[in-house]
Backbone as JSON, one array per atom type, in Angstrom:
{
  "sequence": "XXXXXXXXXXXXXXXXXXXXXXXXXXXXXXXXXXXXXXXXXXXXXXXXXXXXXXXXXXXXXXXXXXXXXXXXXXXXXXXXXXXXXXXXXXXXXXXXXXXXXXXXXXX",
  "N": [[65.58, 43.48, 149.06], [62.99, 43.12, 149.88], [61.38, 44.07, 147.91], [61.8, 41.67, 146.03], [60.9, 39.49, 147.73], [58.13, 40.1, 148.01], [57.3, 39.74, 145.57], [57.81, 37.41, 144.89], [56.3, 36.03, 146.56], [53.7, 36.58, 145.44], [54.14, 35.09, 143.41], [54.07, 32.49, 144.15], [51.54, 32.62, 145.22], [50.22, 32.91, 142.76], [50.55, 30.13, 141.67], [49.44, 28.66, 143.75], [46.93, 29.23, 143.1], [46.58, 27.8, 140.54], [46.27, 25.38, 141.36], [43.67, 23.16, 142.1], [42.72, 22.18, 144.85], [43.9, 24.52, 146.5], [42.68, 26.91, 145.18], [40.07, 26.39, 145.53], [40.36, 26.86, 148.42], [41.08, 29.51, 149.02], [39.52, 31.08, 147.13], [35.95, 31.73, 146.71], [34.29, 31.84, 144.46], [33.95, 29.99, 141.28], [35.83, 29.82, 138.83], [36.17, 30.58, 135.15], [37.69, 27.57, 132.98], [39.51, 28.48, 131.17], [40.6, 30.86, 132.4], [41.79, 29.78, 134.68], [43.96, 28.32, 133.47], [45.71, 29.88, 132.82], [46.91, 30.83, 134.97], [49.48, 29.13, 135.81], [51.19, 29.39, 133.89], [51.74, 32.45, 134.19], [52.41, 32.7, 136.7], [54.97, 31.43, 136.33], [56.47, 33.3, 134.43], [56.45, 35.36, 136.32], [58.14, 34.37, 138.22], [60.62, 34.29, 136.61], [60.83, 36.82, 136.15], [61.42, 37.55, 138.69], [63.6, 36.38, 139.21], [65.13, 37.68, 137.5], [65.34, 40.19, 138.15], [66.4, 40.33, 140.59], [69.27, 39.27, 139.75], [69.68, 41.67, 138.48], [69.86, 43.51, 140.5], [71.64, 42.51, 142.17], [73.73, 41.26, 141.1], [75.54, 38.72, 139.52], [76.72, 37.28, 141.28], [75.74, 36.92, 143.7], [73.04, 37.55, 143.62], [71.23, 35.29, 142.86], [71.47, 33.44, 145.14], [70.08, 35.52, 146.79], [67.7, 35.39, 145.4], [66.8, 32.83, 145.78], [66.65, 32.96, 148.86], [64.44, 35.14, 149.22], [62.77, 33.73, 148.25], [61.99, 31.56, 149.59], [61.86, 33.15, 151.94], [59.41, 34.27, 151.49], [57.55, 31.93, 151.2], [57.33, 30.84, 153.71], [55.18, 32.56, 155.19], [53.0, 32.61, 153.21], [52.29, 29.84, 153.75], [51.68, 29.38, 156.24], [49.54, 31.45, 156.15], [47.62, 30.17, 154.41], [46.98, 27.96, 155.63], [45.58, 29.21, 158.14], [44.25, 31.75, 157.64], [43.12, 31.5, 154.68], [41.59, 33.46, 153.17], [42.59, 35.96, 152.8], [44.73, 35.89, 151.21], [44.82, 36.13, 148.39], [44.08, 39.1, 148.25], [46.63, 39.98, 149.84], [48.45, 39.49, 147.95], [48.28, 40.9, 145.76], [48.47, 43.62, 147.01], [51.06, 43.57, 148.17], [53.15, 43.42, 146.44], [52.84, 45.96, 144.96], [53.03, 47.74, 147.3], [55.78, 47.17, 147.73], [57.13, 47.71, 145.41], [56.44, 50.45, 145.37], [58.02, 51.51, 147.58], [60.5, 50.73, 147.01], [61.2, 52.59, 144.67], [60.86, 54.85, 145.93], [63.16, 54.76, 147.52]],
  "CA": [[65.24, 42.1, 149.17], [61.39, 43.41, 150.43], [60.94, 43.54, 146.79], [61.94, 40.1, 145.84], [59.88, 38.7, 148.64], [56.68, 40.04, 147.7], [57.36, 39.16, 144.1], [58.0, 35.57, 145.38], [54.86, 35.82, 147.53], [52.6, 37.1, 144.62], [54.37, 33.95, 142.21], [53.37, 31.3, 144.89], [50.02, 32.56, 145.12], [49.55, 32.29, 141.31], [50.97, 28.73, 141.55], [48.38, 28.18, 144.39], [45.5, 29.6, 142.19], [46.6, 27.19, 139.49], [45.72, 24.12, 141.92], [42.17, 23.09, 142.43], [42.73, 22.3, 145.9], [44.21, 25.68, 146.95], [41.82, 27.89, 144.71], [38.97, 26.32, 146.66], [40.63, 27.29, 149.62], [41.32, 30.8, 148.55], [38.22, 32.01, 146.84], [34.63, 30.99, 146.63], [33.83, 31.88, 143.18], [34.06, 29.16, 140.14], [36.53, 30.61, 137.61], [36.42, 29.77, 133.73], [38.7, 26.77, 132.9], [40.78, 28.96, 130.24], [41.27, 31.55, 132.95], [42.55, 29.1, 135.51], [44.93, 27.55, 132.93], [46.66, 31.24, 132.7], [47.72, 31.08, 136.33], [50.65, 28.63, 135.95], [52.38, 30.47, 132.65], [52.01, 33.99, 134.56], [53.6, 32.25, 137.82], [56.46, 30.96, 135.74], [56.67, 34.3, 134.02], [56.8, 36.36, 137.28], [59.11, 33.86, 138.5], [61.71, 34.2, 135.79], [61.25, 38.08, 136.21], [61.79, 37.92, 140.06], [65.15, 36.04, 139.18], [66.03, 38.58, 136.59], [65.43, 41.69, 139.15], [67.14, 39.89, 141.57], [70.34, 39.29, 139.39], [70.65, 42.83, 137.98], [70.02, 44.08, 141.72], [72.75, 42.04, 143.23], [74.9, 40.73, 140.32], [75.41, 37.18, 139.06], [77.51, 36.37, 142.2], [75.0, 36.7, 144.9], [71.91, 37.59, 143.06], [70.69, 34.01, 142.7], [71.25, 33.54, 146.62], [68.84, 36.54, 147.32], [66.34, 35.1, 144.89], [66.42, 31.81, 146.71], [66.8, 33.56, 150.2], [63.37, 35.63, 149.01], [61.37, 32.56, 147.72], [62.18, 30.65, 151.12], [61.04, 33.99, 153.06], [57.9, 34.08, 151.14], [56.71, 30.67, 151.48], [56.46, 30.71, 155.27], [53.97, 33.4, 155.56], [52.08, 31.9, 152.74], [51.85, 28.3, 154.17], [50.76, 29.75, 157.49], [48.29, 32.07, 155.97], [46.67, 29.2, 154.04], [46.56, 26.96, 157.08], [45.05, 29.84, 159.37], [43.47, 32.83, 157.0], [42.99, 31.75, 153.52], [40.94, 34.33, 152.27], [43.36, 37.45, 152.77], [45.85, 35.56, 150.45], [44.87, 37.05, 147.4], [44.43, 40.61, 148.9], [48.08, 40.49, 149.98], [49.33, 38.99, 146.54], [48.21, 42.18, 145.04], [48.95, 44.68, 147.73], [52.49, 43.32, 148.83], [54.32, 43.74, 145.13], [52.68, 47.14, 144.87], [53.87, 48.5, 148.27], [57.59, 46.97, 147.59], [57.57, 48.73, 144.34], [56.66, 52.08, 145.73], [59.27, 51.43, 148.39], [61.74, 50.44, 145.71], [60.94, 53.77, 143.94], [61.42, 55.92, 146.7], [64.56, 54.74, 148.15]],
  "C": [[63.77, 41.89, 149.72], [60.72, 43.12, 149.07], [60.7, 42.16, 146.02], [60.95, 39.45, 146.6], [58.65, 38.99, 148.36], [56.22, 39.62, 146.39], [56.83, 37.7, 144.02], [56.54, 35.13, 145.74], [53.67, 35.58, 146.29], [52.85, 35.66, 143.5], [53.61, 32.86, 142.84], [52.09, 31.3, 145.12], [49.44, 32.25, 143.89], [49.56, 30.48, 141.1], [49.74, 28.12, 142.42], [47.23, 28.25, 143.96], [45.33, 28.4, 141.05], [46.21, 25.62, 140.3], [44.23, 24.08, 142.11], [42.09, 23.22, 144.2], [42.7, 23.73, 146.59], [43.33, 26.66, 146.76], [40.69, 27.61, 145.2], [39.0, 27.16, 147.93], [40.8, 29.03, 149.69], [40.23, 31.68, 148.15], [37.27, 30.79, 146.45], [34.05, 30.95, 144.99], [34.42, 30.63, 142.21], [34.58, 30.27, 139.23], [36.48, 30.02, 136.57], [37.68, 28.87, 133.85], [39.99, 27.58, 132.38], [41.16, 29.97, 131.28], [42.25, 30.95, 133.8], [43.64, 28.6, 134.95], [45.96, 28.75, 132.5], [47.45, 31.45, 133.65], [49.15, 30.66, 136.29], [51.67, 29.47, 134.94], [52.76, 31.76, 133.62], [52.93, 33.61, 135.75], [54.85, 32.24, 137.27], [57.2, 32.4, 135.44], [57.13, 35.27, 135.21], [58.18, 35.97, 138.33], [60.43, 33.83, 137.92], [61.92, 35.8, 135.85], [61.88, 38.51, 137.56], [63.12, 37.71, 140.18], [65.79, 36.96, 138.39], [66.24, 40.19, 137.55], [66.31, 41.3, 139.98], [68.62, 39.62, 141.03], [70.91, 40.61, 138.76], [70.49, 43.75, 139.28], [71.46, 43.99, 142.32], [73.85, 41.4, 142.39], [74.54, 39.17, 140.47], [75.89, 36.26, 140.51], [76.86, 36.14, 143.49], [73.51, 37.09, 144.66], [70.96, 36.34, 143.32], [70.38, 33.52, 144.41], [70.33, 34.35, 147.33], [67.6, 35.92, 146.84], [65.87, 34.07, 145.78], [65.65, 31.59, 148.14], [65.24, 34.11, 150.39], [62.34, 34.55, 149.05], [61.31, 31.71, 149.03], [61.14, 31.94, 151.99], [59.49, 34.14, 152.7], [57.08, 33.26, 151.07], [56.22, 30.47, 152.83], [55.35, 31.46, 155.42], [52.94, 32.85, 154.79], [51.55, 30.41, 153.06], [51.38, 28.95, 155.57], [49.51, 30.43, 157.01], [47.06, 30.82, 155.14], [46.24, 28.39, 154.93], [45.49, 27.83, 157.93], [43.83, 30.97, 158.72], [43.74, 32.88, 155.73], [42.62, 33.13, 152.71], [41.76, 35.65, 151.86], [44.3, 36.81, 151.99], [45.64, 36.52, 149.25], [44.76, 38.58, 147.39], [45.81, 40.99, 148.97], [48.8, 40.08, 148.68], [49.34, 40.43, 145.57], [48.74, 43.69, 145.8], [50.48, 44.81, 147.9], [53.4, 43.74, 147.49], [54.07, 45.45, 144.91], [53.34, 48.07, 146.09], [55.35, 48.39, 148.2], [57.91, 47.7, 146.43], [57.44, 50.29, 144.57], [57.84, 52.44, 146.79], [60.43, 51.37, 147.85], [62.16, 51.93, 145.16], [61.36, 54.7, 144.56], [62.69, 55.91, 147.32], [65.56, 54.51, 147.1]]
}
């Protein structure tokens, strides 16, 4: 569940970076438009991969429920971070999936 939540968090951060308002809130530098346009397809790809991982780990009977639960669990911290500490969101979007992957491999 930790892996799914971390991947969902990174997915939602990519969706935030695809929007002008949130991108300005999260990062200070101006990104090229071609680079910005890749955020949304990458987010959808990561979302589909997260769903696939969920169904592989838990099966088709409970996997989708775990996926939506992890997505919900990832959105609350993101919303709070965007409100109060938006600058650490990109750092967490990189560190959390790596930590979750290491945790998943070791267990």
